[in-house]
Backbone as CSV, one residue per row, in Angstrom:
resi,resn,N_x,N_y,N_z,CA_x,CA_y,CA_z,C_x,C_y,C_z
1,MET,144.230,-18.683,-84.244,144.669,-19.827,-85.686,146.151,-19.876,-85.642
2,PRO,146.784,-21.007,-85.927,148.298,-20.986,-85.617,148.840,-20.208,-86.984
3,ALA,149.827,-19.613,-86.546,150.721,-18.864,-87.553,151.334,-19.468,-88.882
4,ASN,151.367,-21.017,-88.837,151.935,-21.499,-89.708,150.619,-22.366,-90.950
5,ASN,149.192,-22.218,-90.409,148.461,-22.465,-90.978,147.669,-21.421,-92.191
6,ARG,147.898,-21.836,-93.268,147.262,-20.637,-94.053,145.713,-21.042,-94.216
7,THR,145.073,-19.614,-94.634,143.404,-20.057,-94.495,142.972,-21.243,-95.574
8,VAL,143.721,-21.273,-96.843,143.247,-22.096,-97.890,143.346,-23.551,-97.000
9,ASP,144.405,-23.677,-96.571,144.678,-25.198,-95.477,143.749,-25.304,-94.679
10,LEU,142.980,-24.246,-93.830,142.036,-24.629,-93.024,141.075,-25.074,-93.524
11,LEU,140.420,-24.186,-94.893,139.167,-24.549,-95.471,139.376,-25.806,-95.876
12,VAL,140.348,-26.115,-96.601,140.533,-27.861,-97.311,140.535,-29.041,-96.348
13,GLU,141.216,-28.587,-94.862,141.034,-29.457,-94.138,139.656,-29.703,-93.363
14,ALA,138.857,-28.874,-93.587,137.549,-28.682,-92.714,136.606,-29.313,-93.539
15,PHE,136.669,-29.495,-94.711,135.482,-30.750,-95.609,136.296,-31.899,-96.181
16,ASP,135.565,-32.724,-95.859,135.858,-34.395,-96.137,135.186,-34.757,-97.746
17,LEU,136.128,-34.790,-98.653,135.386,-34.871,-100.024,135.306,-36.652,-100.298
18,ASN,135.480,-37.118,-99.226,135.531,-38.686,-99.321,134.107,-39.230,-98.676
19,GLN,133.122,-38.223,-98.215,131.884,-38.705,-97.591,130.882,-38.692,-98.538
20,ARG,130.006,-40.234,-98.754,129.148,-40.292,-99.849,127.923,-40.008,-99.436
21,ARG,126.933,-39.646,-100.047,125.318,-40.006,-100.244,125.152,-40.670,-101.085
22,LYS,123.868,-41.618,-100.410,123.239,-42.522,-101.297,122.238,-42.494,-101.901
23,PHE,121.977,-42.549,-103.163,120.335,-42.394,-104.094,120.038,-43.652,-104.400
24,GLU,118.822,-44.301,-103.830,118.091,-45.566,-104.447,117.172,-45.008,-105.409
25,LEU,117.796,-45.632,-106.595,117.071,-45.281,-108.001,116.100,-46.440,-108.389
26,LYS,114.968,-46.353,-108.172,113.873,-47.061,-108.189,113.105,-47.194,-109.655
27,ASN,112.369,-48.062,-110.100,111.829,-48.132,-111.420,110.497,-47.503,-110.827
28,ALA,109.561,-47.873,-112.212,108.246,-47.517,-112.047,107.576,-48.198,-111.040
29,ASP,107.815,-49.395,-110.688,106.862,-50.195,-109.427,107.655,-49.621,-107.988
30,GLY,108.555,-48.743,-107.973,109.039,-48.682,-106.632,110.020,-49.292,-106.104
31,GLU,110.474,-50.311,-107.037,111.671,-51.377,-106.538,112.859,-50.834,-107.063
32,VAL,113.836,-50.966,-105.970,115.453,-50.105,-106.266,115.917,-51.076,-107.518
33,VAL,116.395,-50.470,-108.495,117.176,-50.706,-109.293,118.810,-50.868,-108.880
34,VAL,119.057,-49.895,-108.409,120.322,-49.762,-108.416,120.660,-48.541,-107.318
35,ASP,121.479,-48.763,-106.024,121.837,-47.747,-105.405,123.252,-46.986,-105.909
36,LEU,123.039,-45.503,-106.328,124.161,-44.642,-106.769,124.780,-43.882,-105.336
37,TYR,126.010,-43.646,-105.555,126.785,-43.019,-104.561,127.375,-41.911,-104.976
38,PHE,127.477,-40.664,-104.300,127.858,-39.570,-104.847,128.965,-38.673,-103.735
39,LYS,129.891,-38.199,-103.889,130.877,-37.501,-103.141,130.553,-36.084,-103.730
40,PRO,130.860,-35.009,-102.619,130.667,-33.760,-102.957,131.404,-33.267,-104.142
41,ILE,130.452,-32.407,-104.771,130.959,-32.031,-106.069,132.385,-30.862,-105.708
42,THR,133.332,-30.810,-106.626,134.365,-29.543,-106.741,134.227,-28.801,-107.973
43,ARG,134.587,-27.873,-107.781,134.776,-26.787,-109.009,135.372,-27.455,-110.331
44,ALA,136.442,-28.097,-109.867,137.410,-29.178,-110.660,136.498,-30.124,-111.472
45,ASP,135.493,-30.744,-110.704,134.540,-31.566,-111.308,133.488,-31.042,-112.253
46,ARG,133.229,-30.064,-111.816,132.270,-28.811,-112.865,132.836,-28.735,-114.042
47,LYS,133.978,-28.188,-113.945,135.074,-27.931,-115.202,135.229,-29.046,-116.012
48,LYS,135.409,-30.407,-115.573,135.825,-31.391,-116.091,134.703,-32.174,-116.930
49,ALA,133.356,-31.673,-116.089,132.298,-32.325,-116.747,131.999,-31.161,-118.205
50,GLN,132.162,-30.047,-117.714,131.489,-29.325,-118.814,132.603,-29.348,-120.071
51,SER,133.846,-29.710,-119.768,134.705,-29.948,-121.172,134.412,-31.214,-121.407
52,PHE,133.700,-32.497,-120.950,133.618,-33.503,-121.371,132.467,-33.258,-122.399
53,ALA,131.411,-32.475,-121.608,130.173,-32.045,-122.512,130.629,-31.526,-123.789
54,GLY,131.457,-30.642,-123.573,131.811,-29.809,-125.048,130.837,-28.843,-125.526
55,THR,129.973,-28.293,-124.578,128.915,-27.446,-124.267,128.613,-26.307,-123.121
56,ASP,127.979,-25.368,-123.456,127.457,-24.585,-122.186,126.136,-25.214,-121.908
57,GLU,125.653,-26.195,-122.751,123.997,-26.711,-122.326,123.974,-27.315,-120.759
58,ALA,123.119,-26.587,-120.336,123.168,-27.140,-118.629,122.780,-28.493,-118.500
59,LEU,121.627,-29.136,-119.533,121.274,-30.375,-119.112,122.193,-31.425,-119.912
60,ASP,123.214,-30.907,-120.854,124.333,-32.134,-120.999,125.407,-31.869,-120.163
61,ILE,125.621,-30.689,-119.628,126.722,-30.606,-118.337,126.417,-31.528,-117.322
62,SER,124.746,-31.363,-116.852,124.546,-32.019,-115.514,124.592,-33.431,-116.032
63,THR,124.040,-34.142,-116.926,123.874,-35.661,-117.388,125.628,-35.970,-117.214
64,GLN,126.402,-35.553,-117.736,128.025,-35.536,-117.852,128.430,-35.605,-116.324
65,MET,128.074,-34.503,-115.486,128.335,-34.873,-114.181,128.051,-36.076,-113.610
66,LEU,126.735,-36.173,-113.764,126.196,-37.665,-113.405,127.169,-38.575,-113.599
67,CYS,127.236,-38.849,-114.944,128.350,-40.164,-115.417,129.605,-39.792,-114.779
68,GLN,130.155,-38.834,-114.492,131.385,-38.490,-114.036,131.369,-38.962,-112.598
69,MET,130.525,-38.447,-111.444,130.361,-38.613,-110.351,129.849,-40.069,-109.689
70,ALA,128.828,-40.513,-110.401,128.035,-41.339,-109.584,128.973,-42.894,-109.557
71,GLU,128.755,-43.364,-108.479,129.663,-44.629,-107.905,128.785,-45.511,-107.454
72,LEU,129.384,-46.936,-107.696,128.534,-47.799,-106.889,129.062,-48.344,-105.635
73,GLU,128.296,-48.959,-104.718,128.720,-49.190,-103.530,130.297,-49.334,-103.300
74,ASP,130.624,-50.066,-104.098,132.328,-50.426,-104.050,133.392,-49.379,-104.488
75,GLY,132.632,-48.477,-104.941,133.410,-46.992,-105.121,133.760,-47.237,-106.713
76,THR,133.406,-48.059,-107.398,133.779,-48.087,-108.899,132.878,-46.823,-109.394
77,LYS,132.910,-46.758,-110.815,132.198,-45.866,-111.216,130.735,-46.259,-112.272
78,ALA,129.794,-46.030,-111.763,128.589,-46.560,-112.428,128.610,-46.340,-113.635
79,PHE,128.931,-45.147,-114.272,128.904,-45.074,-115.608,130.070,-44.423,-116.395
80,ALA,130.331,-44.392,-117.763,131.373,-43.944,-118.416,130.950,-42.499,-118.869
81,PRO,131.906,-41.662,-119.361,131.354,-40.415,-120.113,130.533,-40.756,-121.265
82,ALA,130.885,-41.726,-122.093,130.154,-42.014,-123.330,128.604,-42.526,-122.870
83,ASP,128.105,-42.702,-121.580,126.896,-43.351,-121.298,125.885,-42.045,-121.166
84,ALA,126.297,-40.713,-121.252,125.598,-39.665,-121.148,124.157,-39.490,-121.915
85,PRO,124.848,-39.644,-123.452,123.676,-39.539,-124.426,122.584,-40.805,-124.496
86,LYS,123.280,-42.051,-124.064,122.251,-43.168,-124.051,121.464,-42.891,-122.765
87,LEU,121.987,-42.160,-121.794,120.988,-41.932,-120.208,119.849,-40.740,-121.159
88,GLN,120.370,-39.868,-121.574,119.583,-39.013,-122.160,118.099,-39.025,-123.322
89,ARG,118.748,-40.221,-123.996,117.661,-40.750,-125.024,116.769,-41.655,-124.614
90,GLN,117.180,-42.469,-123.332,116.494,-43.975,-123.354,116.092,-43.753,-121.828
91,LEU,116.300,-42.845,-120.702,115.531,-42.922,-119.607,114.503,-41.291,-119.738
92,PRO,113.488,-41.705,-119.170,112.788,-40.636,-118.690,113.518,-39.693,-117.925
93,GLU,112.710,-38.284,-118.497,113.804,-37.347,-118.025,113.464,-36.928,-116.362
94,SER,112.420,-37.367,-115.918,111.996,-37.505,-114.605,112.839,-38.059,-113.864
95,VAL,113.471,-39.122,-114.220,114.452,-40.245,-113.711,115.746,-39.253,-113.652
96,LEU,116.141,-38.791,-114.915,117.403,-38.082,-114.792,117.279,-36.733,-114.014
97,ASN,116.123,-36.200,-113.659,116.132,-35.113,-112.718,116.189,-35.283,-111.659
98,ASP,115.532,-36.157,-111.250,115.745,-36.741,-110.026,117.051,-37.153,-109.328
99,VAL,117.749,-37.933,-110.126,119.128,-38.269,-109.772,120.007,-36.756,-110.030
100,GLU,120.036,-36.234,-111.216,120.773,-35.114,-110.807,120.380,-33.885,-109.953
101,LEU,119.281,-33.835,-109.283,118.891,-33.001,-108.418,119.517,-33.651,-106.997
102,PHE,119.423,-34.851,-106.828,120.217,-35.350,-105.872,121.744,-34.865,-105.882
103,LEU,122.284,-35.427,-107.023,123.778,-35.004,-106.969,123.894,-33.456,-106.400
104,PHE,123.281,-32.821,-107.314,123.530,-31.658,-106.915,123.028,-30.982,-105.489
105,GLY,122.361,-31.721,-104.971,121.873,-31.768,-103.425,121.071,-30.797,-103.328
106,LEU,119.956,-30.625,-104.232,119.071,-29.906,-104.378,117.900,-30.837,-104.208
107,ASN,116.675,-30.226,-103.306,115.497,-30.614,-103.119,114.423,-30.346,-104.281
108,GLN,114.077,-31.197,-104.919,113.177,-31.064,-106.265,111.814,-30.262,-105.712
109,GLU,111.258,-30.790,-104.816,109.916,-30.200,-104.395,110.070,-28.868,-103.791
110,ALA,111.322,-28.549,-103.100,111.433,-27.340,-102.808,111.846,-26.115,-103.901
111,ASP,112.533,-26.620,-104.786,113.017,-25.883,-105.967,111.744,-25.557,-106.688
112,LEU,110.825,-26.486,-106.849,109.902,-26.337,-107.757,108.974,-25.345,-106.842
113,GLU,108.778,-25.362,-105.612,107.514,-24.368,-105.071,108.623,-22.946,-105.160
114,GLU,109.925,-22.756,-104.931,110.551,-21.719,-105.199,109.964,-21.190,-106.365
115,ALA,110.342,-21.807,-107.626,110.060,-21.531,-108.816,108.624,-20.941,-109.183
116,LYS,107.530,-21.769,-108.446,106.240,-21.106,-108.339,106.026,-19.749,-107.744
117,ASN,106.961,-19.556,-106.754,106.730,-18.439,-106.193,107.647,-17.055,-106.765
118,ASP,108.363,-17.233,-107.777,109.196,-16.359,-108.734,108.124,-15.555,-109.587
């Protein structure tokens, strides 16, 4: 390790926060409605979402994270922070769960199996 590189700098340089993962949001017929793209979540992103949500309620924070992090293919934001309540009221919970689990990098089926075994 070169003497002039601090550990924090080495860590920050090792991760590319601009790489995006794609989620195909499909309707009940299996047709793609929209492609959403997500960059890696940072602790600062999480704190910002919690502040916008104004609560410690995990479901509110996760939907706020979705609104904050989701992008369209061209990099524009897919949602505004004010869209969170409408998403919670007017989309099936299973749809929000699928997107939010993807956002957080969690595999829903694996998590459900783990929960059953606990």
